[in-house]
C-alpha positions as CSV (number, residue, x, y, z in Angstrom):
1,M,81.0,108.5,116.9
2,T,84.7,107.8,116.4
3,T,87.2,110.7,116.9
4,L,90.7,111.0,115.5
5,K,91.9,110.8,119.1
6,S,90.3,107.3,119.4
7,I,92.1,106.2,116.2
8,L,95.4,107.6,117.3
9,E,95.0,105.8,120.7
10,F,94.4,102.6,118.9
11,T,97.4,102.9,116.6
12,E,99.5,103.5,119.7
13,T,98.7,99.9,120.8
14,F,100.7,98.4,117.9
15,A,102.8,101.3,116.5
16,P,103.5,103.7,119.3
17,L,105.0,107.0,118.3
18,S,107.7,106.6,121.0
19,T,109.3,103.8,118.9
20,A,109.8,106.1,115.8
21,A,113.4,106.9,114.8
22,D,114.8,110.2,116.1
23,F,114.9,111.7,112.6
24,D,111.3,110.9,111.9
25,N,108.2,113.1,112.0
26,C,105.1,111.0,112.4
27,G,101.7,111.1,114.2
28,L,98.9,113.5,113.7
29,L,100.5,116.1,111.4
30,V,97.4,117.9,110.1
31,G,94.1,118.3,112.0
32,S,92.6,118.0,115.4
33,E,92.2,115.0,117.7
34,E,88.6,116.1,118.4
35,Q,87.6,115.7,114.7
36,T,84.9,113.1,114.1
37,V,85.8,110.5,111.5
38,T,83.3,108.5,109.5
39,K,85.4,107.9,106.4
40,A,89.2,107.6,106.0
41,L,91.6,106.9,103.1
42,V,94.6,104.7,103.7
43,T,97.6,105.1,101.5
44,L,101.4,104.9,101.3
45,D,101.9,108.6,100.3
46,I,99.7,111.7,100.5
47,T,99.8,113.5,97.2
48,K,97.6,116.1,95.5
49,D,95.7,113.3,93.7
50,V,95.1,111.5,97.0
51,V,93.9,114.7,98.7
52,Q,91.5,115.2,95.8
53,E,90.3,111.6,96.1
54,A,89.6,112.1,99.8
55,K,87.7,115.3,99.0
56,E,85.6,113.6,96.4
57,M,84.6,110.7,98.7
58,G,84.0,112.9,101.7
59,A,86.8,111.5,103.8
60,Q,87.8,113.5,107.0
61,L,91.1,111.7,107.4
62,I,94.0,110.3,105.4
63,I,96.2,107.7,107.0
64,S,99.6,107.3,105.3
65,H,102.9,105.6,105.9
66,H,105.2,108.4,104.7
67,P,104.9,111.7,106.6
68,V,103.2,114.5,104.7
69,I,105.5,116.9,106.6
70,F,109.0,115.7,107.1
71,N,111.3,118.7,107.2
72,P,110.3,122.0,109.0
73,L,108.2,124.2,106.8
74,K,109.5,127.7,106.1
75,S,106.6,128.6,103.8
76,L,103.2,127.1,102.9
77,S,102.0,127.7,99.4
78,A,98.4,127.3,98.4
79,S,99.4,124.4,96.1
80,S,101.3,122.4,98.7
81,V,99.8,119.2,100.0
82,P,99.7,120.3,103.7
83,Y,97.8,123.5,102.7
84,L,95.4,121.5,100.6
85,L,94.7,119.2,103.5
86,A,94.1,122.0,106.0
87,N,92.0,124.0,103.5
88,S,89.8,121.0,102.8
89,G,89.4,120.1,106.5
90,I,91.1,116.7,106.0
91,A,93.4,115.4,108.8
92,A,96.6,113.5,108.2
93,L,97.8,110.7,110.4
94,C,101.2,109.4,109.4
95,L,102.7,106.2,110.7
96,H,106.2,105.9,109.5
97,T,109.2,104.3,111.2
98,N,107.0,103.3,114.1
99,L,105.0,101.2,111.7
100,D,108.1,99.9,109.9
101,I,109.2,98.0,113.0
102,A,105.9,97.1,114.5
103,S,105.5,93.4,115.3
104,E,101.8,93.5,114.5
105,C,100.8,94.9,111.1
106,G,104.3,96.3,110.6
107,V,105.7,97.0,107.2
108,N,108.5,94.4,107.4
109,V,106.1,91.9,108.9
110,C,103.6,92.4,106.0
111,L,106.5,92.2,103.5
112,A,107.5,88.8,105.0
113,E,103.9,87.6,104.7
114,A,103.8,88.7,101.1
115,L,106.9,86.5,100.4
116,K,105.4,83.6,102.5
117,L,108.4,83.5,104.8
118,S,108.4,81.2,107.9
119,D,110.4,81.2,111.1
120,C,110.5,85.0,111.0
121,R,112.4,87.1,113.6
122,L,112.0,90.8,113.8
123,Y,114.9,93.1,114.9
124,P,113.1,96.4,115.5
125,E,116.1,98.2,116.8
126,E,117.8,97.5,113.4
127,F,114.8,97.8,111.1
128,V,115.4,94.3,109.9
129,L,113.5,91.0,109.7
130,T,114.7,87.6,108.8
131,G,112.8,84.5,107.7
132,K,113.0,81.3,105.6
133,L,111.8,81.1,102.0
134,P,109.3,78.4,101.0
135,R,112.1,76.7,99.1
136,A,115.8,77.1,98.4
137,M,116.5,79.5,95.5
138,S,119.4,80.9,93.5
139,A,119.9,84.7,93.6
140,E,118.1,85.1,90.2
141,E,115.2,82.9,91.3
142,F,114.8,84.9,94.5
143,A,114.8,88.1,92.5
144,L,112.1,86.7,90.2
145,Y,110.1,85.3,93.1
146,T,110.1,88.7,94.8
147,K,109.0,90.4,91.6
148,E,106.1,88.0,91.3
149,Q,105.0,88.1,94.9
150,L,105.1,91.9,95.2
151,H,103.8,92.6,91.6
152,A,106.8,94.8,91.1
153,P,107.4,96.0,87.6
154,C,111.2,95.5,87.9
155,V,113.8,94.3,90.3
156,A,117.6,94.5,90.5
157,F,119.9,92.0,92.1
158,T,123.6,91.3,92.6
159,P,124.5,87.9,91.1
160,S,125.9,85.2,93.4
161,E,126.4,81.4,93.4
162,R,125.0,81.1,96.9
163,V,121.9,79.0,97.6
164,I,119.4,81.2,99.3
165,E,117.2,79.7,102.1
166,T,117.1,82.5,104.7
167,V,116.7,86.1,103.8
168,A,117.0,89.4,105.7
169,M,114.9,92.4,104.7
170,C,114.3,96.0,105.3
171,S,111.4,97.7,103.4
172,G,111.9,101.0,101.6
173,A,115.3,102.6,101.5
174,G,117.4,100.0,103.4
175,G,120.4,99.5,101.2
176,D,122.8,100.5,103.9
177,F,121.6,97.6,106.1
178,Y,122.9,94.9,103.7
179,S,125.7,93.9,106.1
180,L,123.1,92.9,108.7
181,A,122.1,90.0,106.5
182,K,125.4,88.3,107.1
183,E,125.4,89.2,110.7
184,K,122.0,87.6,111.2
185,G,122.9,84.4,109.3
186,A,120.9,85.2,106.2
187,D,121.9,84.2,102.7
188,A,120.5,87.3,100.9
189,F,119.1,90.7,101.6
190,L,115.9,92.3,100.2
191,T,115.1,96.0,100.3
192,G,113.4,98.7,98.2
193,E,116.3,100.7,97.0
194,A,120.1,101.0,97.3
195,K,122.9,103.2,96.3
196,H,125.5,102.2,93.7
197,H,128.3,101.6,96.3
198,E,125.9,99.5,98.4
199,Y,125.4,97.1,95.5
200,L,129.2,96.9,95.1
201,E,129.8,96.3,98.8
202,A,127.1,93.6,99.0
203,A,128.6,91.8,96.0
204,A,132.1,92.0,97.5
205,C,130.7,90.4,100.7
206,D,128.9,87.8,98.6
207,I,125.5,88.8,100.0
208,P,123.0,88.8,97.1
209,M,121.0,92.0,97.4
210,V,117.6,92.3,95.7
211,T,115.9,95.7,95.3
212,A,112.2,95.7,94.4
213,G,111.3,99.3,94.6
214,H,110.6,101.5,97.6
215,F,106.8,101.6,96.8
216,H,106.4,97.9,96.2
217,T,108.2,96.8,99.4
218,E,106.1,99.1,101.5
219,D,102.7,99.3,99.8
220,V,102.1,95.7,101.2
221,V,101.1,97.3,104.5
222,V,98.2,99.4,103.2
223,V,95.5,96.6,103.0
224,P,96.5,94.9,106.3
225,L,96.4,98.3,108.0
226,R,93.0,99.2,106.5
227,N,91.7,95.8,107.6
228,K,93.0,96.2,111.2
229,L,91.4,99.6,111.5
230,S,88.1,98.4,110.0
231,A,87.9,95.6,112.5
232,Q,88.4,98.0,115.4
233,F,86.1,100.9,114.3
234,A,82.8,99.5,112.8
235,D,81.4,103.0,112.3
236,V,84.3,104.2,110.1
237,E,84.7,103.3,106.5
238,F,88.4,102.8,105.8
239,I,89.3,102.7,102.1
240,K,92.5,101.9,100.3
241,S,93.4,104.8,98.0
242,E,93.2,104.1,94.3
243,R,95.3,107.1,93.4
244,G,98.2,106.3,95.8
245,R,100.5,104.9,93.1
246,N,104.2,104.3,92.5
247,P,105.6,107.7,91.4
248,Y,107.7,106.3,88.6
249,L,107.2,103.7,85.8
250,C,109.6,101.1,84.5
251,V,110.0,100.6,80.8
């Protein structure tokens, strides 16, 4: 029988907790290492709907990218997600910045694979990856290509006359890393979300920046992670959550 400890030891081989950012809170956040696992749900976020989904299917574990507990808790209401997990006997293993920068099944690596990049180079200390597009593109073409490959409902981009062949990327909220694109010799920068002044600064530096949504630049890791875990633990059923969805809609 597979225990949560065995699963945690395995994730340490490709996304060790020691590599997580100082501000982060990841690892086993709810539950016991001794808990036996026969069914686990894999998702980007742990929400009330995802907890209910896990309960309905009899899962003992939810593995997520975003931590279900990030800031210190000062109270724990009965309607909060951590309470619901503990009350339902469902553990939570959260692999956050340690999975972002992993060279094997990492979020940025999976994002690069979704975009069919070649000659990729990962800079884990800077949360950035660079790679070459299948063909040269304009800024608008790159934005549309990203939208198509990630099945994103909408993307934003800063216009530019540059021809884009090499891109730098940081999944999720990486708008403040746009300057690394130029430093790494890239023609454009892709991330999930950025602040208004970061768009302005990227445009001023003539670094076309494309934002495709936090969810859609990170959800690409869920299926590869599920597949990797399934290959290692034949007696555990790992299932991609159907209720782990983008929290907002585009109109």
